[in-house]
N, C-alpha and C positions, 0 to 999 in steps of 0.2 A: 534511633528508640531502641531497645534492645524489643523486637517481638517473642522470642523464645528461646530457649538453653535448655540443652537435654545433655545426658550422659547415655551412652548406648553402651551393654554389658551384654556380651553374647546373643548381641540381637535382640535384646531387652531392654527398655527404659526406665532411667533410673532419674528421677525430679529432684534435681539439686537445689539446695536452700537459699542460692544465691549463683552469682557468677563466679564470686570466690573458690564456692565450692568445685564447683564445675570446674577451673582451674587447676585446682586440687590434685582434681582425680584423671584430669588429665596428664598432669607430671607423672602419679602414680604408675602411670600407663595400665588404669581401670577399666579401661572403656575408651569409646572415640563420643569426642565432645562434639555437639552441632549447635552452634549459636547464629538463630537470625538476628538483622539489623535490619531497620526499615528508615532510610533516610538519616542516617547518623550525620552528628555533626561531628570534626575532627576532636573536638573534645571527646566526645560521646565512644567514639573509635577508637582512640587512644589508648586504650586499657586493653580491648582486646588484640589492637596490632603488635602491643608491647608483649601482653602474654605471648604470641604465638612467632615473634621475630617476623612480621610480614615486612615484606621488601616496601621503603618508602615512595617507591612510584606509584608501586601497586594501590600502596593506600590514598595515596594522593587520587588515585586514579579515582577507585570506588564512594572516596566522599564527593569527589566534585561530578559523577558521572560523563554524561553526555561523548563517551566514548563508542569506538566502533567495537564489532565483535572480533575478539581474538583470544588466543592460547599465549599463554606466553609460562617458561619456569621460572624461578627464584629458588634455586638449591631445591631443596624438596619439599618446596613449596610450589604449587601449581595453581595461577590465576586466570579464571576461566570469563571475562567478558561475553553474554548474551543480550541480544535482545527480543523482549518478547511482545504477545501482540494479541489485541480482543480487537472483536469486532460488535461495534455497539449499534444492535437492528434500527432504534429511535432515528438519528441522526446520519445514520448510514456513511458511518466513517470509521478507521482502524483507528485503534489507541496504541499506542507503543509504549512498552517500557524499558526499564532496561536492569539488568542481574548481574553482579559481581560475585563470584563463586571463588574462594580459596581452598583448596586442598590440598592439607597435609597428610602425614605418616599416620597421625590419630585426631585429627580435628577435620571440621568444615567446617567455616565462616561464609554466611551469603550473607549478601547487602544489595537488598531490592531498592530500589525508583522508579515506581509506579503500581499502578494496582496488579498488572499481571508478570512473575506467573503465580499461581496459588499455591504458595508455598507449605501451605498449612495442609492442602491434598497432599503436596509429596509426601509427609514429616507420616500423616497418617496409612498411606499407600507401606511405605517404608516400612512402619510401623506392625501393620498388618501384617506382612513380611519377614518374619524375622532370619528368613534362610539369606534370603536378598539381603538384610541389614548386617549378617555376619562376612561379609566378604568386604569389608570394611570401608573407607570415603570413598573411593573408587565408586562404590557403588550408588554411595547418595548423588552423587557427578553425573552417573547412568542416569538416576531416574528423573534428578532435575533435566537434562537434557529431554529425555522420556516426554516430560510436562511439556516443557515450551515448542518441541516440534508436535504435540499432539494438539496443542494449544492454537498451532496455526489453520489447522484444517477447517475451521468454524470462518475464520478471515478469507483461505479460500474458495470456500461456499459464496459468505457476503461478497466478496468482490465479484467471484462470477457472475450472482445475480444484479448488481449492477451494472455490467458490461451487459449482461442481456437488456437490461431496462433501457441502456443508450442507443445500442443495437437497433429496438424497437422504437425509439423516439427518431433515430435518423432515417432508417426508412419508412417510415410511417408518415414523415412527411412532416415531423416536430420542427420549433426553430428554439434557436439559444441553446444550443447543447455542445457548443463547446466549451464553455466557462466551467459545465459539471465533467467535460471529459478531460479537461487540462488538470482539476482540484483530482478525479481518481488516477490519470496515469500519475499524477506525484506521492500518491499512496503506494503505489504499486513500486514505483520506484524507494521510496522508504523499506518496502516488506523488503525487497531484490538482497537490498543491502543488509538486510539482517540476516537472509536465507543461502546469501552467496556466501559468505564467509563463516558458516555454521558446518554448512557440505565438507569444505577444508579441512576446519578445526574435526572434524567425526574424522577425516580421511586420516589425518594423521593420529588419530588415535586407535582408530584400527586396523593400521597398518604397520602398527607401532611404534613409528617414531616419537611420539609421546605417550605410548600403553606404557604399565609400567608390568612387568612381565611378573607373571605367576596365576594367572586367573583366566584361564583361556574359555569359559563361560559368560565369564562377564565381558569378554570380547565378542562374544553372540550377539550378548545384549546390544552393544553398540553400532556391530552391523545392524539391525535390524534399526536401530533410530537412523543411522547415517541411510539405508535407504531410504524409509520415510524421508528424512530430511531431502533429499537428491529429487524424488518423485514431486514435490511441493517447490524448491527451486525453480524445474524445470515445469512446471503451471504456471506461477508467475514469470516466469522468463516468457511464456506465451500469451497471457495476460498483457504484458507490455508490449508484444507487436501487434496483439489484436485492438490493441486502444492506439499502438500507430497508425494502424488503417483505418479504424474507424474514424479519425479526426480526417485523414486523407479524403475520406468516398462523403467527409461529413462537408470539407471544403469543398469538392466537385461539385454534390449538390447544392447548396449553399451557391456556387458560381451557376449553375443552369439556371436553377430559380433566378436566378438575377439576371441572367440573358435573355430567357422569357420574359421578364418586367418590361426588358431593353426594347423587345421586341415586339409589344403591344403599343407602350407609350411609341415608339416610333409610328407603329401603323395608324395607333389615332391620328398623330400628329399630321403625317401625309393626306387623311381624311379631312383633316381638318383646312390644313393647305390650300386645297382644290377648289371652294367656295370661297375662299379669301383672295385665291391668285384671279381667280375669275372677275369678282367685282371690284380689284385694285385693276385692272385691264380696263375695264367700261368706264371707269369712275377716271379715269385722267381727262374728260371732258378737251381734248382737241379736237379742231374744226374739221379738218380732214379724216375722220374716224371711221370704219367704214359699219352699217349697221347702227349708227347713234339717230339717226330720223328713221329707222327702220319700224314697222307697225308691230311688229310680231317681238320685237329687240328683246324687250324688256322679260316675258314668258318663255324667250329662247333662252337665255342667259340664266335664268333660275334654273330652265329645265336641264341646262348643263350643269351647272352643278350638282344636279341631283342623281345624273347619270354619274357621272365621275364619282361621287360619290358612294354610290350602291356600288358602283364594276370595282373601283379601291377595295371595298368591304368584302364582298365575293370573294377576292382573291387574298386576301389577308386572311383569311375565315378559311381557304380550303387549302391554307401553306400552317393551320396554326399560328397564325400570329396573335388572334384575339379567341380570348377564353369564352 
């Protein structure tokens, strides 16, 4: 589905009446074409792909999605795959989206799979900054990268809050946090898979390996995005390591708690075993057993049971085996 299609002439938006008019303006070099699509089918995308001579492999990736973040060059067209993310407060989960960007000399084609990033916001920003938009398709790519990285910030905050809650639960004696820790670890790993390749892509763009010469100012903008992406990637790496430690600490605490329970059970078993042992001995009814005909034998046996139980209770209590 085509979400938006426009021509930008000297940094100003010109609204075409149809997609074909956008093509004609682009052919006549009358501006920069920016076409946005959302989950297009092969048939819907074929017109755009044919018009701008997009490489079949990149087209296939854009239609099918589920690609890793990457930066590839097909002739004069740059193909960028980005993993966007947003934090959903109610279910406390991270939702990931996928964005494919084709950048040519006079066009930009964006293919979005997912609710993020909000490219309408990017488009509005560029239209509000015509000076930046005059810098061409590379400026649009910069704005998209900047939006994707900026959207990572609320995700970092959300994950940080989730980790703090898990730590409080673990050290507060809560139970059944292993599942939540594992689920959060998976989200962090997915987030890391989105941020780590992006840092490498921005490094290529800022060092000149993939940057088109001629715009030093735009390169400064990209370096700023690169710095922000590095900061996010470092935070995500720290989250992954922290969750690993939290999981290990939780396992240790669970083990200690189980050990305390075993001690308690063992202590009570020993206390209950003492009178059973005395009763068993005096219940054998052999003819030649001492104390069988003793007048005080029965009360003595009962007293012996009580004394042993009390003594064991005091010993285990002092050793904190009983709570």
